[in-house]
N, C-alpha and C positions, 0 to 999 in steps of 0.2 A: 504493500500500500504506500509506503514511504517513497519507494522508487517511482511508482506511477504518479504520485503527487508531485515529485520533483520534476519528472518529465513534462507533466501538464503545466507546471509553473514556468518552466523554461520555454515551452511552446507559446504560452500566453505572453511572456516577456518579449520574445522574438517578434511575435505578431504586433505588439504595441509599438515596439521600437521601429519596426519596418513601416508600419502605417504612418507613424510620425515623420519618418524620413521622407516617404513619398508625399505626404501632405506639405512638408516644408519645400520639397522640390517643386511641387505644383505652384505653391505661392511664389517661389523665386522665379519660375518661368513666367507666371502671370505678371509679376512686377517688371520683368525684362520686356515683355510685350507692351506694357503700358508706356515704358520709357521709349521704345521704338515708335509707338504711336504719337508720343509727345514731341518727337523730332530730336531726341537726344542723339547726337552724332558721336558714336564711339571712336571714330577715327580721329576726332579732335583731341583725344587723350594723348596722342603721339607728341603733340607740341608742348605738352606739360611734363615731359620727361619719361624715360623708359621705366623708372622705378614705379611711378603711379600706373603707367600703362599695363605692366605685367602683374602688379600686385593687387590691382583693383578687383578682378574677379574673385580672388581668394578671400580678401577681407570682407567684401560685400556679401559673399555667400555664407561665411561661417562666423564672422565676428560681429558684423553689423546687427544681426538679429538679437544677439546677446546684449549689445550696447543699447539697442532700442528698448529693451525690457528693463533697463536699470532705472532706479529711482531718481538718480541725478541727471536724467535725460534733459530736463529743462535747463539746467545749468550749462550742460554741454552745448545746447542750442544757442543760448545767450552768449556764450564765450566765442564760438566759432562762426556764427552766422554772418557777422559783418566782415570777418576776415575772408570768408569764401566769396562774399559778394564783391569785396574790393579787389580780389584776385581774378574775378571773372570765372569762377569755378562753380557757380550755383547750379548750372545744368549738368555738371559732372559728379559733384559730391554734395552730400548733405552733411550737416554738423556731426551726425552719428557716424557717417562714413569716414569723416576726417579723423575722429577720435579712434575709430577702428583701424585706420591706417597707421596711427601712432602705435597702437597696441601690436599690430601685425609686425611692424619693423623691429620691435623688441626681440622677436624671434627670427625675423628675416635677415637682419644684419649679421647675427652670429652664424646663421646657416651659411650665408655667403662667405663669411670669414673662414669657416671650416672647409668649405668646398675649395676655395682658393688655396688654403694651406695644404690640403691634400693633393691638389692638382700640381702645385709647384714643389711638393715634397719639402716644404720648409719646416723648421722647428720653432715656429713662433709660440711663445708661452700661451697656455690656455687661460692664464689669468687675465688676458686681454678681453675675454668674452663679456664679463660684466660691464666693462667700459664701453665696448662696442654696442651692447644692448641699450645702455643709457643714451648713447649717441643716436641709436635708431629711434628712440622715443622722442627726442628733441629735434631730429632732422626735419620732420614736416613743418614745425614752427619756423625754422630758419628758411626753409624752402618757400613757404607761403609768404613770409615777410619780403623776400626778394621778388616774388611775383607781384605783390602789391606795389612795391616801389617802382618796378619796371612799367607796370600798367599806369601808374600815376604820371610817370614821365612821358609815356606815349600819349596820354590824354592831353597834357599841357603842350606837347609838340604839335598836335593837330588842332588845338583849340582856336588859334587865330584864324586859320583858313575857314574852318567850319562856321565860326561866328560871322565872318565876312559874307560867306555865302548865304547864311540865314538872314542877315540884314538886307542883302540885295534881293532875296526872294520876297521878303516882307514888303520892301519898298516897291517891288514890281506888282503888288496887289494880292499876293497870296496870304492866307491866314497863317497862324503860327503852326498848326498841325501840318498843313500842306507844305509850308516852307521847310519844316524839319524833315518831312518825307522826301522832299527834293534834295536836301543835304545828304540824307542816307543813300539816295540813289546815285548821286554824282561824286561824292567824296570817296576816297579810297578806303578800303576796309581797315579799321583800326579799333582800338578800345573805345574811342569816343563814339564812333558810329554804332558800335554794339550797345553803348549806353543810350543813345538816341532811339535805337530800335526797341529797347526795353521800355523806355519812356512812352513811346507811341503805343506799344502793346498795353501798357497799364491804362492809358487814356481810353483806348478802344474797349476795354473790358469794364469801364465804368468809373475809374478813378478821375478825380478832378485834375486840372492842370497843375494846381498848387501842390497837391499830394504827390503827383508823379515827379515834379521838380524836386520836392523835398527828399523823395526816395533816391533820386539820382545823386543829390548832394551827400546823402548818407552813405551811399555805396562808394563813391569816389573818395570822399573824406579829404578834400583839398580846399584851402581857404579861397583861391580864385574861383573854383567851381561853386562853392557855397555862396560867394558874393554874386556870381552870375545868376544862380537860381533865385536867390533872395530878391535881386533887382527885378527879375521877370515876374515873380510872384507879386511884388509891390505894384508894378506897372499894371498887371492884370487886375488887381483888386480895385484900382482907381479908374480903370478904363483908359489909360494913356496909350498912345501909339508906341509900339516897341521898336519901330525901325530906327529912329535916332538913338534910342537907348542901346540897341545892339551895336551900332557903329561906335559909340563911345566905349562900350565894353570891349569891343575888339581892339581898339587902340590901346586901352589900358592893359589888356592881356598881352598884347604885342610888346609894349614897353617893359612890362615885368619880365617877359621872356628874354628880351634883349639885355636887361640888367643882370639877369641870372647868367646869361652867356658871358657877359663881361666879367662877372664875379668869378666864374669858373676859369676864365682865361687868366685872371689876375692871380689866382691861387695855383695855377699850373707851375709857375716858376718855383714856388715854395715846395710843391710836391716832388719836383724833379731834383731838388737840392740833395736829398738823402741818397738816391741812387748815384748821383754824381760823386758824392763824397766817398761812398763805400764800394763803388764798382768802377767808375770811369777814371777817377783820379789815381787810385792804386795802379790801374793798368798803364796809364800814361807814365807814371813814375817809374814803373818797371822797365818800360821801353826806353825811356830816356836815361835812367840811372845805370842800367845793366852794362852798356859799353864802357862807361866811365869806371865802374867798379872792376870790370875785367881788365882794363888797361892798367889800372893802379896795381892790381894783383900781379899782372905779367911784368910790369916795370920794376 
């Protein structure tokens, strides 16, 4: 009786585990189909780095469901939602996915370390593994910080041309939405045109112009963009014409960009000072002094 009871218990356990696995698999496939229907471009992951591209299927399949069931899920959303929006990764990752990415790399980096160590037949100490695991946990934070900074620079680089085109379109008789649509069509693809597309989508689904502009300023998180959005919101609230306002904003943004370029050029001489002292000057000294030293030794 005990043997049959054990066999039946094992069979029931296998059945439950198998059914749960198939249920999770069906839910995962349904989620993938929903993402495909929403227009999520998986090939766009390639431009975000091979680490995210090849690790995303694993942590989304096995770690994200666990993170989504955690009690601190709300804190995770509040912490990483703005970072993902600022990096332009909202369509590729959720806050739960990003935290799962961090947890996955705690194991992923040591596995890569062991694989490289075995392949190269090196004798690197195994005590490096905890340090590499810690680096894996903090790597996504450093990576997304760089993505945000690069995206902000790209926005500011394309801002003067886009605002000029927006001002010309408004002065030609188009309303704000039609003018912004024209900018998206004519301007080259960039982070700024992506933000304009998001703004237009939000307005089309029912958000007011002020709400959409506030959301854009929240995502980009730059003082010039916040000033641009605040000025448009104020002009819209009083019913003023935005054509002259856009022209003045374009001149202001262009002047700020020119001053930033001049500032970067002024600091270039200071930045090159240390490489000159530690790399170029010693090399010149060796080239000049070596013949003199050799002649003094020979003489």
